[in-house]
N, C-alpha and C positions, 0 to 999 in steps of 0.2 A: 401559556397560547392557546386561543379558542379551537378545541378539537375538533369543529370544522376547517376552519383555515389550516390545521395541521395534514388535515387528511388530504385537504386540495393539494397543500405542498408537496406531501409524500407521492400523488397521484400525478403529479408533474414531475416529480425526481423519476418515476417509472415509465412514466409516457416518453419524457427526452430518451431515457437511456432504451427504452423499446424500439421508437424510432431509428436511433443511431443503430443497434443492431440490425434491424428490419432492411438499411437503407444499400442500395449499390451505386445512388446516387450523391455526387459531394454535395450538391446542395441540401438535399435531404437529410446527409448525415452532421451537417454545420448546423441544421435548422432543430437538432435533435442534441446536439450540445447545447445550442445556447438555452432551449427549454430547461434543460439538466441544471447549467449554472444561474438562471433568474429564479428557479424553485428552490434552489439551496440558501441562496441569500438571504432570507427572510430567518430563514432555520439559525444561520452564524449570527444572526446582529439580534435576535430575538431578547438577549439579557439586557440591553443597550445601557452596557457599561463601557469606557473609553475605549478598553483593551478589545473588546468585540467588534466595536464598531471600525477599529483600525483595523483587525484582521480581514473583515468582511469588504473593505475598500481597498485594500491589498489583495485579495482573491479575486476581486471583481476585476479589476484591471491587469492581474496577469491572464486571469480567463479571457478577456476581450480583445487582449494583445495577441494570444495565441490565438483565437477565434479569427482575429483578422488576417494573421500569415496565413493560416488553413485556407479562408476562400480568398484570398490572393491569390498562394499556389495552385488551387485547382482550376482557378480563371485563366490562371497560365498556363497549364496542360492544356485545357480546352481550346485555348488559341494557337498552342502549337502543334497538337494533335488531334485537336477536336474532337477527344475523349472527354466525357464527363464523370463515366463508370470509373468506382474505387481500384478494379482489379486489372485496370486497363491503364495505370501509371505507367509510360516506357519512357519519359525523357526524366534523366538525372535530375536537372535544374528544379521543377516541381517538385519531383519526388522528394529531393533533399530537406525544401523548403518545407513539405509536412511533417516528414521524421523529427525535424525540429520545432515545428509547431504543436505536434504531439507529446514531444519531450518535454516542452515547455508545460502544458499542461497536467501530464503526472507529476512533474518535479523530478526529473532525470535531470543529472549534474551533467555540466554545469550551468542548470536552468533551475536550481534546486532553491537559491538564498527565500524564498517566498514562501517554502514550505512550512520550515521550522517558525518562523514568526507567526504564519496566520494558524497554524494548529496551538501556538501557544495562548492565544487570545480566545479560544473556544473552548467549550466545557466538554465534558471525554464522551458525551453521546454525537454531538455532533460532530468531533474530530472522529468517532470513529466511522460515521457516514461519510467523511469525508478520506478519511486513507482506505477504505473498502469500497463502498459504492461507486463514488466518484471515478474511483480507476478503470472500471468497465468499459464504458464507452470506447473513449481513447484508445483500449487495447483492442476492443474489437475491430478500430480501424486500423491498428498497427497489425494484427492477422491478415488480412485482406488485401494489406499491400503486398505486391508480387517482388518480395526482396530475397534473395534466396544467392547460393554460390553460383547459380548456372544460370544466373539473370543478367543482365546488363549493366544493373545500378549493382557492385559490389557492395555487401555489406558491413566495410568499413567503418563507416560512421557508425553505424549499429554498434561493432564491436567497441568502437571507440567510447561512446556513450556508457556502455555498460561497464566498462573498465574505471572509466572517471567516477559513475555512482559510486562502485563499489568501494574506489578508495574514499569517496567523499563521507559515505556513511558509515564508513569504518573509523576513519579518523576522527570526523565530527561527532561521535558521542561518548568520546573519551573521558571529556574533562565537563561533561553536560550532567546538573541536578534536576533540572527539569524533566519530569517525565514525558511529557506533551514533546517538546524539543528532541528527547531522545528516542521516543518512537516515531518521529516526524525523519531522522537521519537511520533507524533503523529500517523504514521506508523505503527511503533513497535506495538503503542497501541491497532489499529484496528485489525493487525494481531493475536494479542495476543486473542480480544473477537473471531476470526474467528477461530481460533486454538482452542479455549474452547469447541468450541461444535461440534467438528467433531469426536470423537468417539459416538456421540449420535444422532446428525440428521445432515448428510452432505448435505441437503439442504438448510438448515439454515445458513451455511457455505459458500457455495455459492452464496446465496440471500445476504449474508452481504458484501462478493466480489466485488458483481455488483454495491452496493449501493454504499461503498465505491470508487470505482473507479469514480462512476460518480461526487460523491464530490470534490473529490481530483481534477479531473480534470477542475472542475468548478473553483477551488483556485487557481489552479495553471495558470489557463488562467486568472484570474481576477489580479496576482500578476506582469504577463506579460505584461500585457498591459502597464503599466509604470514602467516597472524594478525593482521594487521594491523587496529588498532583507535584510533588516533590520526592525527592527520593529520602529527605529525612522524615519525611509523614510515613514510609516504608516500617521505619523502627517501630510504630504503634501499631502496626496491620494486626501482629500476632494474639494480641491480648483480646481485640475486639472479635475476630474471625482466624482460630488456628487452623480449622482445615483448610479454609480458600487461602489463607497465605502458604501453605504446603502446593496445593496447586498452582498457587501464583510463579514460585519457586521452578516447577517443570515446566509453566508455559512459556517463561524466559530461558529454560534451557532448550526448550524445542524450539524457538526463535532463533536460537543461536546455531541450531544445525547439528544437535547431540544426539547421537542413537542411546538408545531403542525409541525415540521419539519419535513423534510425525513429522516436524521438520526436517531430518534429516534426509528424507528419501528424495525428496525435491532437489537437494544441494548434489547428493551424490548421480542423480538421473543426469545435472547440469553437466558435470565433471565429467561423467562417461561419456558423455557427446562430446564435449570440447578435445578428449582423449582420441577418440574415433576420428574428430575432423586434421588430425594431428598439430594440436593447438594445444601443447603440451605445456606452455609459458604460461599463456593466458591461462588455463587450468591452474597452476601454479600460484598465481597473482589471485584468481578469485577464491584458494584456499586459503592464502595466508590473511586475505582481508576478511575472512569467516572469523579468523583467531582476533581481531581487533573488536570486531564484534562481540566475540565471545567475552572479553575481557569487560567492554562495561555490562554484559548482560549478567556475570558473574558478580559484578559489582552490586548489583540490584540482588540477584540472588542471596549473598551476605546479608545486604542490609534487611531484608525481610526475615531470614530464618535465624540469623546468627546475632543480632542485634535488637536487644527487648529494652526500651525505654523505662525509666524508673515509675512504678504505678502503685499508687496505694489500692485497696481494697474497693474503693469506691470505683477508680478508675477500670479495674480487670472489673467489674460485673457488668456492660453493656453488651459483651460476646452472647449473654446468656440469653437475652433479650429478643422475641422476634422479629424478625426482619422485615419490612413491608416492599423488600425489592424483590421480582419475579426471579426464581430460580431455575427456571427450566430453561428457558435459552442458554444463560451460563452454564448451567451443567452439561447441556448438550454439545456445545462449542468447547469446550473443556474438555471432554472424554474425545471428541474429534480431532483438537489441536492434539492431542497427547497422546492417541493410540490406535494411529490409522496405520502407522508403520507396516505392520506382519501383511495387511491386504494390499499393497502398493501393488504387484501384479495386476488384481482385478481391479483397481481404482485406476491405473493408467491404461490399460484395458479401453475401458472405456471412452477416452480422450482420441484413442486411435481407430475409432469407427468411421 
């Protein structure tokens, strides 16, 4: 892709997200979401193969449907209450519609079916953008919605969407061998963890989102170094890059939420908050679904670390060759994705300001 065109598209991505961040009016927020969607469409279809075009079409139709629902719900709220402000959503009907529209945008279950198919048709770099940056604008709108246990709108829908997403994210990846689809189900599960705590402590939700973005970027960058897209290809990871394969195992365990890695702290804070709200049953379900996710993360770790494909001397030579891939972003995100647990109190205090 032409560098000028690429810069223009990335600028559009940043501009759309920034407009949504800064807006308190639903029309401006909708405009930012549309700019964001239109900017990523050419990036998704840049390879021009049929799978990428199909994924781009599915993504466009899904996002257009969600944007139309959001615009209809905000207009309905203005008609019923006379308010266009995001933080003045008081009527339960448009609030429910907006929550469902944002759930469709970020791929929460049961509106998740487009996400694995779309992610499977993209290259790893564009998939990383779709799994991380594209979540920011919808989550900023969710954070501004006045949904709490003391508000008029009881967050039962939020909790239901979170619980279903946890189950779909856990069961969906059990028999999956395509890594991009598996990471899509992992995204659905992590979105479920975040949305589960939205009505009780939005700061934990924002904190979990930031931690997930760090870990997911590190995982996508690791797979992108050798263009690994299936579980079978993980077996040849070790001869080409022994050090990177070790960090890939730890990144997978961090995504699973095992201590003492970074991914543990967000899950622990969410379970603690659910216990404080006397939702012990929901916390138990969330912890059990984390075990489902742990199963397929351990299966991938086994494929990376304990499975070595037959190689001759010629096949094992390329790991000694110099790699042209930039290593600084990968090393930064990998370090953050593995070693932030000891400074959890300091990090979380920044989100409580």
